[in-house]
C-alpha positions in Angstrom: 14.9 61.6 57.2 18.1 59.5 55.7 21.0 61.7 54.9 21.8 61.8 51.5 25.6 61.0 51.4 25.6 62.6 47.9 24.8 66.1 49.2 27.5 68.5 48.1 29.5 69.5 50.9 29.9 73.2 51.9 33.5 72.8 52.5 36.1 72.2 49.7 38.3 69.3 49.6 41.2 71.1 50.6 39.2 72.2 53.7 38.0 69.0 54.5 41.7 67.1 54.5 42.9 69.9 56.8 39.9 69.3 59.4 40.3 65.7 59.4 43.9 66.1 60.2 43.0 68.7 62.9 40.5 66.2 64.4 43.3 63.3 64.1 45.9 65.3 66.1 43.4 66.7 68.7 42.7 62.7 69.3 46.3 61.4 69.5 46.8 64.1 71.9 44.1 63.5 74.5 45.3 62.1 77.4 42.1 61.9 79.5 42.7 64.9 81.4 40.2 67.7 81.9 41.0 71.1 80.4 41.3 72.3 84.2 44.2 69.7 84.7 45.8 70.3 81.3 46.1 73.9 82.3 47.6 73.2 85.7 49.8 70.9 83.9 51.1 73.6 81.5 51.2 76.4 84.1 53.5 73.6 86.4 55.6 72.8 83.6 56.5 76.4 82.6 57.1 77.6 86.3 59.9 74.1 86.4 61.4 75.5 83.1 61.7 79.3 84.8 63.0 77.9 88.0 65.8 76.0 86.1 66.6 78.8 84.1 66.8 80.9 87.2 68.9 78.6 88.7 71.4 78.1 86.0 71.8 81.9 86.0 72.3 82.0 89.8 74.9 79.4 89.4 76.5 81.2 86.7 76.7 84.9 88.9 77.7 82.7 92.2 80.9 81.2 90.2 81.7 84.7 88.6 81.7 86.4 92.0 83.7 83.4 93.8 86.2 83.9 90.9 86.1 87.7 91.2 86.7 87.6 94.9 89.5 85.0 94.5 91.2 87.0 91.7 90.9 90.3 93.9 92.6 88.4 96.7 95.5 87.1 94.9 94.2 83.0 95.7 95.3 82.2 91.9 98.9 83.3 92.5 101.5 80.6 93.6 103.4 83.5 95.7 102.3 86.0 98.2 101.7 89.4 96.8 102.2 92.6 98.4 100.0 95.6 97.1 101.4 99.2 97.5 99.4 102.7 97.6 101.8 105.6 97.2 100.2 109.0 97.5 101.4 112.6 96.7 100.2 115.8 95.4 96.9 114.4 95.3 98.2 111.6 93.1 97.6 108.0 93.9 99.7 105.0 92.6 99.3 101.5 93.4 101.7 98.6 92.7 101.5 94.8 92.9 104.5 92.9 94.1 105.0 89.5 94.0 107.2 87.9 96.8 109.8 85.0 96.1 108.9 83.3 100.0 110.8 80.2 98.8 113.7 81.9 97.3 114.1 84.4 100.1 112.4 83.4 103.3 114.1 85.7 105.5 113.9 88.7 103.9 110.2 87.8 102.7 108.8 86.7 106.1 110.4 90.1 107.4 108.8 91.9 105.3 105.5 90.5 105.3 105.1 90.2 108.9 106.1 94.0 109.2 103.3 94.8 106.4 100.7 92.2 108.3 101.0 94.7 111.4 100.4 98.0 109.5 104.2 98.8 109.7 104.3 100.8 106.7 101.0 102.2 106.6 100.8 106.0 107.0 104.4 106.4 106.5 106.8 108.2 104.1 109.5 107.6 101.1 112.4 109.1 103.3 115.2 108.6 101.0 115.4 108.8 97.1 119.1 109.4 96.2 120.9 107.2 93.5 117.7 106.4 91.8 116.4 104.2 94.9 113.0 104.7 97.2 113.5 103.6 100.1 110.8 103.0 102.6 110.5 101.4 106.3 108.9 103.0 109.3 109.1 106.5 109.2 105.8 108.4 109.5 106.5 112.0 109.2 108.8 114.6 107.6 108.6 118.3 108.6 111.0 121.6 109.0 111.5 122.0 112.7 113.8 125.0 113.3 115.4 124.5 110.2 116.0 121.1 110.6 114.3 117.9 108.9 112.8 115.8 111.6 111.8 112.2 111.2 109.3 110.0 113.4 110.0 106.3 113.3 107.9 103.6 114.5 110.2 102.0 116.8 109.3 105.4 118.9 105.7 104.9 118.9 105.1 103.3 122.3 101.4 102.7 121.5 102.1 100.8 118.3 104.9 99.0 119.7 103.5 97.7 123.0 100.8 96.1 120.8 103.4 93.7 119.5 104.4 92.3 122.6 102.6 88.9 121.9 105.0 88.3 119.0 108.4 88.4 120.6 110.0 87.4 123.6 109.8 89.3 126.9 113.6 90.2 126.5 113.0 92.5 123.8 111.3 95.2 125.8 113.8 97.4 128.3 111.8 99.6 130.9 113.6 102.2 129.6 113.4 101.6 126.0 110.1 100.3 124.4 111.9 99.6 121.2 110.8 96.2 119.5 112.7 96.6 116.2 116.0 95.3 118.0 116.8 92.1 115.7 118.9 91.0 112.9 117.4 89.1 109.9 119.5 86.7 108.6 120.8 86.4 104.9 119.1 84.3 102.2 122.1 84.5 100.0 119.9 83.4 97.1 120.6 84.0 93.4 118.2 86.7 92.9 120.2 89.7 92.0 118.6 93.0 91.8 120.6 94.1 88.6 118.8 91.6 86.8 115.4 93.0 87.4 113.6 96.3 87.0 112.1 97.9 90.1 112.9 95.2 92.1 112.3 95.4 95.8 115.0 94.6 98.3 115.7 94.4 101.8 119.1 95.9 103.6 120.7 93.0 104.8 123.5 94.8 106.0 123.8 92.9 109.6 122.9 95.5 112.1 120.0 95.9 114.1 119.1 99.4 112.3 118.8 98.1 109.2 116.4 95.1 109.7 113.3 97.5 108.9 114.7 99.4 105.9 113.7 98.3 102.3 114.2 99.9 98.9 113.2 100.0 95.6 116.3 99.5 93.0 115.0 101.9 90.1 118.2 102.8 88.4 121.7 103.0 88.6 122.0 99.0 89.4 125.9 98.5 89.1 126.3 100.4 92.9 123.6 100.3 95.4 125.2 103.1 97.2 124.6 106.2 99.0 126.6 109.5 100.3 127.1 110.1 104.0 126.7 113.5 105.4 130.3 113.3 105.8 130.7 113.1 102.2 131.9 109.1 102.2 130.0 106.9 99.6 128.8 103.6 101.4 127.5 100.7 99.7 124.3 98.9 100.7 124.0 95.2 101.1 120.8 94.0 99.7 118.9 90.8 99.1 115.9 90.9 96.1 112.7 89.2 97.3 110.0 90.8 95.0 109.5 92.2 91.8 106.7 94.1 90.3 104.0 92.4 88.3 103.4 95.7 86.0 106.6 96.9 85.3 105.0 99.8 83.4 103.2 101.0 86.4 106.1 100.7 88.6 108.1 102.8 85.6 105.1 105.3 86.1 105.3 105.6 89.8 108.5 105.9 90.5 109.8 108.0 87.5 107.1 110.7 89.2 108.8 110.0 92.8 112.3 110.4 91.8 111.6 113.4 89.9 111.1 115.5 92.8 113.0 117.7 94.2 114.7 116.7 97.3 115.9 118.9 100.2 118.7 121.4 99.9 120.2 123.7 102.6 120.8 127.5 102.1 123.5 126.9 100.0 122.0 124.7 97.6 124.0 121.7 98.7 122.4 118.2 99.7 120.4 118.3 103.0 120.6 115.1 104.8 118.6 113.9 107.7 119.6 110.9 109.8 123.1 111.0 108.4 122.5 110.1 105.1 118.6 110.4 103.7 117.5 112.7 101.1 113.9 113.2 101.2 111.9 114.6 98.4 110.6 118.0 99.6 106.8 117.1 98.2 106.3 114.4 100.9 105.2 110.9 99.4 103.0 109.0 101.4 102.7 105.4 101.9 99.1 104.9 102.6 99.0 101.4 103.0 100.9 97.8 102.4 98.4 95.3 102.1 99.5 91.3 102.0 97.3 88.6 100.3 97.8 84.9 99.3 100.1 85.0 103.0 99.1 81.7 104.6 100.3 82.8 108.0 103.7 80.7 107.7 105.0 83.6 109.6 103.4 82.1 112.9 105.6 78.8 112.5 108.9 80.4 110.7 109.2 83.6 112.7 111.8 82.5 115.1 113.4 80.4 112.6 114.4 82.8 110.3 116.3 85.5 112.6 113.6 87.5 114.8 114.8 86.0 117.8 118.4 85.2 116.6 119.7 88.9 117.2 119.3 88.5 121.1 119.9 85.3 122.8 119.7 86.5 126.6 118.3 89.5 128.2 120.1 92.8 127.6 122.2 91.0 124.9 122.0 93.9 122.4 124.9 94.4 120.0 127.1 97.4 120.3 126.0 98.3 116.5 122.7 99.3 117.4 122.0 102.9 117.6 118.6 104.9 117.2 121.0 107.5 115.1 120.1 105.5 112.0 116.9 104.6 112.6 
Protein backbone atom coordinates (compact mmCIF):
# COMPACT_ATOMS: atom_id res chain seq x y z
CA UNK A 1 0.00 0.00 0.00
CA UNK A 2 1.41 3.33 -0.99
CA UNK A 3 2.29 5.57 1.92
CA UNK A 4 0.49 8.85 1.98
CA UNK A 5 3.07 11.51 2.17
CA UNK A 6 0.56 13.87 3.57
CA UNK A 7 0.02 11.80 6.72
CA UNK A 8 0.80 14.00 9.67
CA UNK A 9 4.02 13.04 11.52
CA UNK A 10 3.87 12.30 15.20
CA UNK A 11 7.02 14.47 15.70
CA UNK A 12 6.93 18.21 15.86
CA UNK A 13 8.88 20.30 13.39
CA UNK A 14 11.53 21.07 16.00
CA UNK A 15 11.93 17.39 16.94
CA UNK A 16 12.23 16.41 13.28
CA UNK A 17 14.93 19.04 12.79
CA UNK A 18 16.93 17.81 15.73
CA UNK A 19 16.56 14.21 14.60
CA UNK A 20 17.78 15.07 11.11
CA UNK A 21 20.76 16.98 12.49
CA UNK A 22 21.70 14.05 14.71
CA UNK A 23 21.55 11.68 11.74
CA UNK A 24 23.75 14.02 9.70
CA UNK A 25 26.32 14.18 12.54
CA UNK A 26 26.40 10.39 12.82
CA UNK A 27 26.86 10.09 9.07
CA UNK A 28 29.69 12.66 9.08
CA UNK A 29 31.54 10.94 11.96
CA UNK A 30 31.24 7.46 10.56
CA UNK A 31 34.77 6.21 9.62
CA UNK A 32 34.01 2.70 8.53
CA UNK A 33 35.11 1.09 11.81
CA UNK A 34 33.04 -1.35 13.76
CA UNK A 35 31.72 -0.50 17.18
CA UNK A 36 34.39 -2.73 18.75
CA UNK A 37 37.17 -0.96 16.83
CA UNK A 38 35.86 2.43 17.88
CA UNK A 39 35.80 1.34 21.54
CA UNK A 40 39.35 0.02 21.32
CA UNK A 41 40.51 3.23 19.63
CA UNK A 42 38.91 5.36 22.33
CA UNK A 43 40.58 3.21 25.02
CA UNK A 44 44.00 3.54 23.39
CA UNK A 45 43.58 7.28 23.05
CA UNK A 46 42.63 7.59 26.72
CA UNK A 47 45.65 5.54 27.80
CA UNK A 48 47.95 7.64 25.60
CA UNK A 49 46.67 10.84 27.19
CA UNK A 50 47.14 9.37 30.67
CA UNK A 51 50.70 8.30 29.76
CA UNK A 52 51.58 11.80 28.51
CA UNK A 53 50.20 13.38 31.68
CA UNK A 54 52.13 10.86 33.86
CA UNK A 55 55.35 11.57 31.93
CA UNK A 56 54.95 15.31 32.42
CA UNK A 57 54.28 14.89 36.14
CA UNK A 58 57.29 12.57 36.47
CA UNK A 59 59.52 15.08 34.69
CA UNK A 60 58.36 17.81 37.05
CA UNK A 61 59.05 15.63 40.11
CA UNK A 62 62.48 14.55 38.85
CA UNK A 63 63.45 18.12 37.96
CA UNK A 64 62.32 19.38 41.37
CA UNK A 65 64.27 16.60 43.09
CA UNK A 66 67.43 17.37 41.12
CA UNK A 67 67.14 21.08 41.89
CA UNK A 68 66.55 20.32 45.57
CA UNK A 69 69.59 18.01 45.78
CA UNK A 70 71.77 20.52 43.96
CA UNK A 71 70.56 23.26 46.26
CA UNK A 72 71.21 21.18 49.39
CA UNK A 73 74.73 20.44 48.15
CA UNK A 74 75.30 24.12 47.33
CA UNK A 75 76.08 23.32 43.69
CA UNK A 76 74.68 26.69 42.65
CA UNK A 77 77.21 28.52 44.82
CA UNK A 78 80.30 30.10 43.29
CA UNK A 79 82.49 29.32 46.31
CA UNK A 80 82.83 26.32 48.64
CA UNK A 81 80.45 26.25 51.60
CA UNK A 82 81.32 25.02 55.09
CA UNK A 83 78.44 23.91 57.32
CA UNK A 84 79.13 24.03 61.07
CA UNK A 85 76.97 22.21 63.62
CA UNK A 86 77.47 23.32 67.23
CA UNK A 87 75.79 21.65 70.18
CA UNK A 88 75.57 22.66 73.83
CA UNK A 89 73.14 21.88 76.63
CA UNK A 90 70.75 20.15 74.25
CA UNK A 91 70.70 23.06 71.81
CA UNK A 92 71.90 22.71 68.22
CA UNK A 93 73.09 25.55 66.03
CA UNK A 94 73.80 25.21 62.30
CA UNK A 95 75.82 27.82 60.42
CA UNK A 96 76.73 28.11 56.75
CA UNK A 97 79.93 29.93 55.78
CA UNK A 98 81.03 30.96 52.31
CA UNK A 99 84.75 30.32 51.73
CA UNK A 100 86.65 32.92 49.65
CA UNK A 101 88.97 30.38 48.10
CA UNK A 102 90.20 32.68 45.30
CA UNK A 103 91.08 35.51 47.68
CA UNK A 104 92.53 33.26 50.38
CA UNK A 105 93.77 30.04 48.76
CA UNK A 106 96.25 29.19 51.53
CA UNK A 107 93.93 29.68 54.50
CA UNK A 108 90.97 28.19 52.60
CA UNK A 109 92.74 25.04 51.44
CA UNK A 110 94.15 24.46 54.89
CA UNK A 111 90.73 24.74 56.51
CA UNK A 112 88.89 22.78 53.81
CA UNK A 113 91.39 19.94 53.95
CA UNK A 114 91.14 19.67 57.73
CA UNK A 115 87.35 19.70 57.52
CA UNK A 116 87.35 17.03 54.81
CA UNK A 117 89.30 14.59 57.01
CA UNK A 118 87.01 15.14 60.01
CA UNK A 119 89.59 17.11 61.97
CA UNK A 120 86.94 19.31 63.61
CA UNK A 121 84.22 16.69 64.10
CA UNK A 122 83.45 16.02 67.75
CA UNK A 123 85.85 18.69 69.02
CA UNK A 124 85.12 21.67 71.27
CA UNK A 125 85.17 25.44 71.41
CA UNK A 126 88.27 25.90 73.52
CA UNK A 127 88.57 29.67 73.90
CA UNK A 128 86.01 32.49 74.01
CA UNK A 129 87.92 35.43 75.43
CA UNK A 130 87.74 38.90 73.91
CA UNK A 131 84.48 38.09 72.05
CA UNK A 132 86.13 35.55 69.78
CA UNK A 133 85.13 31.92 69.39
CA UNK A 134 88.08 29.66 68.68
CA UNK A 135 88.11 26.16 67.24
CA UNK A 136 90.82 23.78 66.13
CA UNK A 137 91.15 20.15 67.04
CA UNK A 138 90.56 19.89 70.79
CA UNK A 139 88.37 16.91 71.51
CA UNK A 140 87.86 17.19 75.23
CA UNK A 141 87.93 19.51 78.24
CA UNK A 142 87.53 18.32 81.80
CA UNK A 143 88.60 18.86 85.37
CA UNK A 144 91.50 16.65 86.35
CA UNK A 145 92.86 17.18 89.85
CA UNK A 146 91.76 20.81 89.72
CA UNK A 147 93.30 21.48 86.31
CA UNK A 148 91.78 21.86 82.88
CA UNK A 149 92.81 19.09 80.53
CA UNK A 150 92.65 19.17 76.73
CA UNK A 151 93.36 16.52 74.15
CA UNK A 152 94.42 17.54 70.66
CA UNK A 153 94.09 15.62 67.40
CA UNK A 154 97.86 15.62 67.03
CA UNK A 155 97.99 13.34 70.07
CA UNK A 156 95.54 10.89 68.56
CA UNK A 157 97.87 8.32 67.00
CA UNK A 158 95.07 6.46 65.22
CA UNK A 159 93.69 9.63 63.68
CA UNK A 160 97.11 10.90 62.62
CA UNK A 161 98.24 7.57 61.17
CA UNK A 162 95.24 7.67 58.87
CA UNK A 163 96.70 10.74 57.19
CA UNK A 164 100.05 9.33 56.19
CA UNK A 165 99.05 9.09 52.56
CA UNK A 166 98.49 12.85 52.46
CA UNK A 167 101.98 13.98 53.47
CA UNK A 168 105.59 13.11 52.85
CA UNK A 169 107.19 10.46 55.11
CA UNK A 170 109.42 13.14 56.66
CA UNK A 171 106.39 14.34 58.62
CA UNK A 172 106.35 11.29 60.84
CA UNK A 173 109.01 10.85 63.48
CA UNK A 174 109.34 7.57 65.32
CA UNK A 175 109.02 9.27 68.68
CA UNK A 176 106.30 11.72 67.64
CA UNK A 177 103.45 10.67 65.32
CA UNK A 178 102.06 14.18 65.02
CA UNK A 179 101.35 15.23 61.46
CA UNK A 180 100.38 18.80 62.17
CA UNK A 181 103.84 20.32 62.03
CA UNK A 182 103.46 22.66 59.12
CA UNK A 183 103.23 26.34 58.41
CA UNK A 184 100.65 27.85 56.12
CA UNK A 185 101.86 30.67 53.91
CA UNK A 186 100.05 33.99 54.24
CA UNK A 187 97.64 35.08 51.55
CA UNK A 188 98.08 38.80 52.24
CA UNK A 189 94.59 39.50 50.94
CA UNK A 190 92.49 42.61 51.37
CA UNK A 191 89.76 40.91 53.40
CA UNK A 192 89.92 42.79 56.70
CA UNK A 193 87.92 40.98 59.38
CA UNK A 194 86.90 44.35 60.80
CA UNK A 195 84.77 44.91 57.69
CA UNK A 196 82.63 41.80 58.28
CA UNK A 197 80.32 40.52 61.00
CA UNK A 198 81.32 37.15 62.45
CA UNK A 199 84.17 36.60 59.99
CA UNK A 200 85.98 33.26 60.12
CA UNK A 201 89.73 33.80 60.28
CA UNK A 202 92.89 31.71 60.16
CA UNK A 203 95.69 32.26 62.62
CA UNK A 204 98.71 33.03 60.42
CA UNK A 205 101.18 34.01 63.09
CA UNK A 206 103.78 31.85 61.36
CA UNK A 207 104.27 29.08 63.90
CA UNK A 208 103.49 25.44 63.40
CA UNK A 209 101.25 25.57 66.46
CA UNK A 210 98.85 28.01 64.83
CA UNK A 211 98.27 26.17 61.56
CA UNK A 212 95.25 24.32 62.94
CA UNK A 213 93.76 27.27 64.84
CA UNK A 214 90.75 29.22 63.56
CA UNK A 215 88.45 31.76 65.11
CA UNK A 216 85.21 33.59 64.58
CA UNK A 217 85.69 37.31 65.27
CA UNK A 218 82.40 38.33 66.84
CA UNK A 219 83.18 41.62 68.55
CA UNK A 220 85.89 44.00 69.76
CA UNK A 221 87.19 43.99 66.22
CA UNK A 222 89.82 46.65 66.71
CA UNK A 223 92.08 44.27 68.61
CA UNK A 224 92.22 40.54 67.90
CA UNK A 225 94.17 39.93 71.06
CA UNK A 226 94.24 37.76 74.14
CA UNK A 227 95.68 37.76 77.62
CA UNK A 228 98.35 35.19 78.37
CA UNK A 229 98.49 33.39 81.71
CA UNK A 230 101.36 35.66 82.75
CA UNK A 231 99.11 38.70 82.27
CA UNK A 232 100.72 39.97 79.08
CA UNK A 233 98.57 41.04 76.13
CA UNK A 234 99.32 39.48 72.77
CA UNK A 235 97.79 40.01 69.35
CA UNK A 236 96.76 37.36 66.84
CA UNK A 237 97.80 37.67 63.24
CA UNK A 238 94.62 36.79 61.39
CA UNK A 239 93.48 36.42 57.81
CA UNK A 240 89.81 36.46 56.89
CA UNK A 241 88.73 33.71 54.53
CA UNK A 242 85.01 33.13 55.16
CA UNK A 243 81.80 34.93 56.16
CA UNK A 244 78.36 33.66 57.25
CA UNK A 245 75.57 33.33 54.70
CA UNK A 246 73.05 34.26 57.39
CA UNK A 247 74.32 36.86 59.86
CA UNK A 248 71.25 36.56 62.10
CA UNK A 249 71.91 32.86 62.68
CA UNK A 250 75.56 33.64 63.37
CA UNK A 251 74.53 36.31 65.86
CA UNK A 252 72.17 33.90 67.65
CA UNK A 253 74.81 31.16 67.81
CA UNK A 254 77.73 33.24 68.99
CA UNK A 255 75.67 35.33 71.40
CA UNK A 256 74.80 32.09 73.17
CA UNK A 257 78.38 30.80 73.19
CA UNK A 258 79.90 34.08 74.33
CA UNK A 259 77.28 34.37 77.04
CA UNK A 260 78.52 31.23 78.79
CA UNK A 261 80.57 31.58 81.94
CA UNK A 262 84.25 30.73 81.53
CA UNK A 263 86.33 28.83 84.06
CA UNK A 264 87.69 30.65 87.10
CA UNK A 265 89.97 29.56 89.91
CA UNK A 266 89.08 29.40 93.59
CA UNK A 267 89.69 33.14 93.93
CA UNK A 268 87.36 33.96 91.07
CA UNK A 269 90.20 34.95 88.77
CA UNK A 270 90.32 33.79 85.13
CA UNK A 271 91.61 30.26 84.80
CA UNK A 272 93.71 29.45 81.75
CA UNK A 273 94.54 26.22 79.99
CA UNK A 274 97.45 25.75 77.59
CA UNK A 275 98.83 29.18 78.50
CA UNK A 276 95.97 31.37 77.28
CA UNK A 277 92.79 29.41 76.51
CA UNK A 278 89.66 30.38 78.45
CA UNK A 279 87.03 27.72 77.92
CA UNK A 280 83.31 27.95 78.67
CA UNK A 281 82.26 25.92 81.70
CA UNK A 282 79.32 24.62 79.67
CA UNK A 283 81.06 22.61 76.96
CA UNK A 284 80.26 23.68 73.41
CA UNK A 285 80.78 20.79 71.01
CA UNK A 286 81.58 21.29 67.36
CA UNK A 287 79.71 18.20 66.21
CA UNK A 288 80.74 18.46 62.58
CA UNK A 289 82.10 20.65 59.82
CA UNK A 290 81.06 19.53 56.34
CA UNK A 291 82.32 21.11 53.14
CA UNK A 292 80.33 21.38 49.91
CA UNK A 293 80.98 22.57 46.39
CA UNK A 294 84.67 21.83 46.84
CA UNK A 295 86.17 20.32 43.72
CA UNK A 296 89.05 18.39 45.28
CA UNK A 297 91.36 21.22 44.31
CA UNK A 298 93.27 20.28 47.46
CA UNK A 299 94.79 17.30 45.68
CA UNK A 300 96.40 19.61 43.13
CA UNK A 301 97.33 22.48 45.42
CA UNK A 302 98.25 21.09 48.82
CA UNK A 303 101.99 21.35 48.28
CA UNK A 304 101.85 24.67 46.46
CA UNK A 305 100.14 26.40 49.34
CA UNK A 306 102.47 25.61 52.16
CA UNK A 307 101.71 22.19 53.59
CA UNK A 308 105.19 20.95 52.68
CA UNK A 309 107.06 24.22 52.97
CA UNK A 310 107.46 23.89 56.73
CA UNK A 311 109.63 20.79 56.50
CA UNK A 312 112.01 20.92 53.57
CA UNK A 313 114.17 18.05 54.67
CA UNK A 314 114.09 15.26 57.19
CA UNK A 315 114.09 16.46 60.82
CA UNK A 316 113.96 20.13 59.75
CA UNK A 317 111.64 21.10 62.57
CA UNK A 318 111.67 24.75 63.60
CA UNK A 319 112.69 25.62 67.13
CA UNK A 320 109.45 27.62 67.39
CA UNK A 321 107.46 24.38 67.46
CA UNK A 322 106.20 23.42 70.88
CA UNK A 323 103.51 21.03 71.98
CA UNK A 324 102.83 23.37 74.87
CA UNK A 325 100.73 25.60 72.64
CA UNK A 326 98.76 22.98 70.76
